[in-house]
C-alpha positions as CSV (number, residue, x, y, z in Angstrom):
1,X,95.9,112.3,108.2
2,X,92.2,110.5,108.7
3,X,92.2,107.0,110.4
4,X,89.7,104.5,111.4
5,X,89.9,103.6,114.9
6,X,88.7,101.3,117.1
7,X,88.3,103.2,120.5
8,X,86.3,100.3,122.0
9,X,85.6,96.7,121.5
10,X,82.2,95.8,119.1
11,X,80.5,95.9,116.0
12,X,81.5,97.7,113.2
13,X,79.0,100.7,114.0
14,X,81.8,101.5,117.2
15,X,84.2,102.6,114.2
16,X,85.3,106.8,114.6
17,X,86.8,108.7,111.6
18,X,90.1,110.7,113.3
19,X,92.7,113.2,112.4
20,X,95.6,112.3,113.6
21,X,99.4,113.2,113.1
22,X,101.3,112.1,110.2
23,X,103.4,109.8,112.3
24,X,107.6,109.5,111.4
25,X,109.3,106.4,110.4
26,X,111.7,105.6,113.1
27,X,114.6,102.8,112.4
28,X,114.5,100.2,110.3
29,X,111.0,101.9,109.4
30,X,108.7,103.0,106.3
31,X,106.2,105.4,105.8
32,X,103.7,104.4,103.3
33,X,100.8,106.3,101.7
34,X,97.8,104.1,101.4
35,X,96.5,104.2,98.1
36,X,94.4,101.1,98.9
37,X,93.6,98.8,102.2
38,X,91.7,95.4,102.2
39,X,89.9,93.8,104.7
40,X,89.0,90.7,105.7
41,X,86.8,88.2,108.0
42,X,89.2,88.7,110.7
43,X,88.7,92.0,110.8
44,X,85.1,91.7,112.1
45,X,86.8,89.8,115.1
46,X,89.5,91.8,115.7
47,X,87.4,95.0,116.3
48,X,84.9,92.9,118.7
49,X,88.0,91.2,120.8
50,X,87.4,88.0,119.1
51,X,90.7,87.2,117.3
52,X,93.6,85.2,118.4
53,X,95.3,89.1,118.2
54,X,94.2,91.6,120.6
55,X,95.6,94.9,119.6
56,X,95.6,97.9,122.4
57,X,93.0,100.2,122.2
58,X,93.1,102.4,120.2
59,X,94.1,100.7,116.5
60,X,92.9,100.6,113.0
61,X,91.3,97.4,111.5
62,X,93.0,96.0,108.0
63,X,96.3,94.4,107.5
64,X,97.0,94.4,104.3
65,X,97.3,97.3,101.6
66,X,99.5,98.7,98.9
67,X,100.9,102.7,97.9
68,X,103.9,104.6,97.8
69,X,106.9,104.6,100.3
70,X,106.5,108.4,101.8
71,X,109.8,108.4,103.7
72,X,112.2,105.9,105.1
73,X,113.8,105.3,108.6
74,X,117.3,105.4,109.6
75,X,119.1,101.9,108.2
76,X,116.7,100.9,105.6
77,X,118.5,99.4,102.5
78,X,115.2,97.8,100.3
79,X,113.0,100.5,99.7
80,X,113.2,104.5,99.4
81,X,110.9,107.3,98.8
82,X,108.9,107.2,96.0
83,X,108.8,103.1,95.5
84,X,105.0,101.7,95.0
85,X,104.9,98.5,97.6
86,X,102.0,96.3,99.3
87,X,102.3,95.0,102.6
88,X,100.9,93.0,105.7
89,X,100.9,94.8,109.2
90,X,98.6,92.6,111.3
91,X,96.5,95.4,111.7
92,X,96.2,99.6,111.4
93,X,95.6,99.8,107.1
94,X,92.7,101.7,107.0
95,X,94.1,105.1,107.6
96,X,95.6,107.7,105.1
97,X,99.4,106.9,105.6
98,X,101.1,103.9,108.3
99,X,104.4,102.7,109.5
100,X,105.8,99.4,108.5
101,X,109.3,97.4,108.4
102,X,111.2,96.3,105.8
103,X,110.4,92.7,106.4
104,X,106.0,94.2,106.0
105,X,107.1,95.3,102.4
106,X,106.9,94.0,98.7
107,X,107.8,96.2,95.7
108,X,104.7,96.0,93.2
109,X,105.9,96.0,90.0
110,X,104.5,98.5,87.6
111,X,101.2,97.4,85.5
112,X,99.5,96.0,89.0
113,X,97.2,98.2,90.5
114,X,96.8,99.4,93.8
115,X,93.6,97.7,94.7
116,X,94.2,94.2,93.2
117,X,97.9,94.2,95.0
118,X,96.3,95.5,98.6
119,X,93.9,92.3,98.1
120,X,96.9,90.3,97.5
121,X,99.0,89.2,100.6
122,X,96.7,88.0,103.1
123,X,94.4,85.1,101.1
124,X,96.0,84.7,98.2
125,X,99.8,84.3,100.5
126,X,98.0,82.2,102.6
127,X,96.5,79.8,99.5
128,X,100.2,79.9,97.8
129,X,101.8,78.8,101.5
130,X,99.0,76.4,101.8
131,X,99.3,74.4,98.3
132,X,103.0,75.1,98.2
133,X,105.0,75.0,101.7
134,X,102.2,72.7,103.5
135,X,100.5,70.6,100.8
136,X,103.5,70.3,98.6
137,X,100.8,69.9,95.9
138,X,101.5,68.9,92.2
139,X,100.0,69.4,88.6
140,X,97.1,67.1,88.1
141,X,96.5,66.4,91.7
142,X,92.7,67.3,92.6
143,X,91.6,70.0,94.7
144,X,88.5,70.8,96.8
145,X,87.8,74.0,98.0
146,X,85.4,74.8,101.0
147,X,83.7,78.1,100.7
148,X,85.1,79.1,97.1
149,X,83.6,82.0,96.5
150,X,84.3,84.4,99.3
151,X,87.8,86.3,98.9
152,X,90.1,83.6,100.6
153,X,88.1,80.3,98.9
154,X,88.3,82.3,95.4
155,X,92.2,83.2,95.9
156,X,92.4,79.4,96.6
157,X,90.6,78.5,93.3
158,X,93.1,80.7,91.2
159,X,95.6,79.5,93.1
160,X,95.3,75.7,92.6
161,X,94.6,76.1,89.1
162,X,97.6,78.2,88.5
163,X,99.7,75.3,89.9
164,X,98.3,73.1,87.6
165,X,95.6,71.0,90.0
166,X,92.1,70.1,89.3
167,X,89.7,72.3,90.8
168,X,86.9,71.1,92.7
169,X,85.0,74.4,94.0
170,X,82.5,73.7,96.7
171,X,80.1,76.5,97.7
172,X,76.6,77.1,99.0
173,X,74.7,78.3,96.0
174,X,74.7,78.2,92.7
175,X,75.5,82.1,92.0
176,X,78.4,81.8,94.2
177,X,79.4,78.5,92.5
178,X,79.3,80.2,89.1
179,X,81.6,83.1,90.2
180,X,84.2,80.4,91.4
181,X,83.7,78.8,87.7
182,X,84.8,82.1,86.3
183,X,88.2,82.4,88.6
184,X,88.7,78.9,87.3
185,X,87.4,76.2,89.0
186,X,87.0,72.9,86.7
187,X,83.8,70.8,89.1
188,X,81.6,72.4,91.2
189,X,79.5,71.2,94.2
190,X,76.3,72.9,95.9
191,X,76.9,71.2,99.8
192,X,73.2,72.9,100.6
193,X,71.9,70.8,97.8
194,X,74.4,67.5,97.5
195,X,76.1,65.3,99.8
196,X,79.9,66.7,100.3
197,X,81.5,63.4,100.4
198,X,79.2,61.8,98.0
199,X,79.8,64.0,95.2
200,X,83.4,64.6,95.8
201,X,84.1,60.9,96.0
202,X,82.4,60.6,92.2
203,X,84.1,63.5,91.0
204,X,87.3,61.5,91.4
205,X,86.4,58.5,90.3
206,X,85.8,56.9,94.2
207,X,89.6,57.7,94.7
208,X,89.0,60.6,97.1
209,X,90.4,64.2,96.4
210,X,94.3,65.1,96.8
211,X,94.2,68.2,99.3
212,X,91.2,70.0,100.7
213,X,91.4,73.4,101.4
214,X,88.8,74.1,104.1
215,X,89.0,78.2,105.5
216,X,85.1,77.2,106.8
217,X,85.3,74.6,109.8
218,X,82.1,73.6,110.9
219,X,79.7,71.3,109.9
220,X,81.5,70.6,106.7
221,X,84.9,69.6,107.8
222,X,84.5,65.9,108.9
223,X,82.4,65.3,105.3
224,X,85.9,66.8,103.4
225,X,88.0,64.6,105.5
226,X,86.1,61.9,104.6
227,X,86.7,62.7,101.1
228,X,89.9,62.9,100.7
229,X,91.7,60.2,99.0
230,X,95.0,57.5,100.3
231,X,97.8,59.9,101.5
232,X,95.6,62.8,101.2
233,X,96.6,66.1,102.7
234,X,93.4,68.5,104.9
235,X,94.5,72.1,105.7
236,X,92.9,73.8,108.6
237,X,93.0,77.5,106.9
238,X,90.6,78.7,109.0
239,X,86.6,78.7,111.2
240,X,84.5,81.5,109.1
241,X,81.7,79.2,109.9
242,X,82.3,80.1,113.9
243,X,82.6,76.5,115.0
244,X,85.9,74.5,115.3
245,X,85.2,71.3,114.9
246,X,86.3,68.0,116.0
247,X,87.6,65.4,113.4
248,X,87.8,61.6,114.6
249,X,91.5,60.6,114.0
250,X,90.8,57.0,113.1
251,X,90.0,58.3,109.7
252,X,93.1,60.1,109.8
253,X,95.1,57.0,110.1
254,X,92.7,54.4,108.0
255,X,93.3,56.7,105.1
256,X,97.2,57.7,105.6
257,X,96.0,61.2,105.4
258,X,97.5,64.4,106.7
259,X,95.7,66.9,108.8
260,X,98.4,70.2,108.1
261,X,97.7,73.7,109.9
262,X,98.0,76.6,108.2
263,X,99.3,79.3,110.0
264,X,100.7,82.0,107.3
265,X,100.9,85.2,110.0
266,X,103.3,83.2,111.9
267,X,105.2,81.5,109.0
268,X,106.0,85.0,107.6
269,X,107.4,85.9,110.2
270,X,109.7,82.7,111.4
271,X,110.4,82.2,107.1
272,X,110.2,85.7,106.0
273,X,112.5,85.3,102.8
274,X,110.1,82.3,101.6
275,X,107.6,84.5,102.0
276,X,109.2,86.9,99.6
277,X,109.6,84.5,97.2
278,X,105.7,83.4,97.6
279,X,104.8,87.1,97.2
280,X,106.7,87.4,94.0
281,X,104.9,84.5,92.4
282,X,101.8,85.6,93.1
283,X,103.1,89.2,91.7
284,X,104.4,87.1,88.2
285,X,101.1,85.3,88.1
286,X,99.2,88.8,88.2
287,X,101.1,90.2,85.9
288,X,100.9,86.9,83.4
289,X,97.0,87.1,84.0
290,X,97.3,83.6,85.3
291,X,95.0,84.7,88.3
292,X,92.9,88.2,88.6
293,X,91.7,88.8,92.1
294,X,88.0,90.0,92.1
295,X,87.4,92.8,94.0
296,X,84.1,92.9,95.3
297,X,83.4,96.3,96.3
298,X,85.4,99.7,96.6
299,X,84.3,102.2,99.4
300,X,86.2,105.5,100.4
301,X,87.6,105.5,104.1
302,X,84.6,107.3,105.7
303,X,82.3,103.9,105.0
304,X,85.2,101.3,106.2
305,X,82.0,100.1,108.5
306,X,79.7,99.3,106.0
307,X,82.4,97.4,104.2
308,X,83.2,95.7,107.4
309,X,78.9,95.0,107.3
310,X,79.4,93.2,103.9
311,X,82.1,90.7,105.1
312,X,80.4,90.3,108.8
313,X,77.3,88.9,106.9
314,X,78.7,86.9,104.6
315,X,77.6,89.1,101.3
316,X,80.9,89.9,100.0
317,X,82.4,87.8,97.1
318,X,85.9,88.7,96.7
319,X,87.9,91.4,98.4
320,X,87.0,94.4,100.0
321,X,88.9,97.4,99.5
322,X,88.8,100.6,101.1
323,X,90.4,104.1,99.3
324,X,91.6,106.1,101.7
């Protein structure tokens, strides 16, 4: 089988395409033929050794995928050959077949394509975990999404909208904001042209937003925290800007607000049943047309480096997908 490998740490250009033997599933394992694998911003970091997970070399990038079960190992009860599945494996999915465990996989219903499903697990799963499990978001509340045009941000816009929230998309250009509007944003804030705190306050009649979803970090984090209302919730999702902000804790005290960490990757291990429930909800929303994941582009496996370049250079709007 063909596999994209990181044999030495570096940028996308250091990746190589190799032919490997087809693996056999062991006890409790499932072998899945990969129809589509999705890339995320953290893939650009993991191949450079700059992410919190540092797999042993060589490894394939790609944490999420969709495809068909080829064979199962002893003791597997939830899946059988021929099942359509989607899954998450942290890394290793950019190849023609991947080994996963039962807990890594979810059955994929008819009517949901592999390209859509491949990019659903991480970004949409993180958004739903953040809003449902951490922020306890309720219908009618206001949500500000930073970096609202990327794969992570668009997922948050759609999930918050599906949960009945009023969504304020925040991004750095009119083009990016229009994409967020097309995916359900009610209000738009261009934080390169407007003061983020002032505009968010104005859009909430001076009360401040109920929830901030921040996968960006960096320079706009403090302004977004200052724009939260009484008992607001600030969700720390990631640091795509490259800078981990230092937040003044007096604001947390004075606003009676909560700063909540959203570590989806660990939550699905600690709370697998909750993860399955969230995936079932997301797939139901896709089937109903309430969320429509945006695919930025689909690349063949031998153009994985180019695809990662779209992410590292911040050009991707929506999900970047590899078709082995």
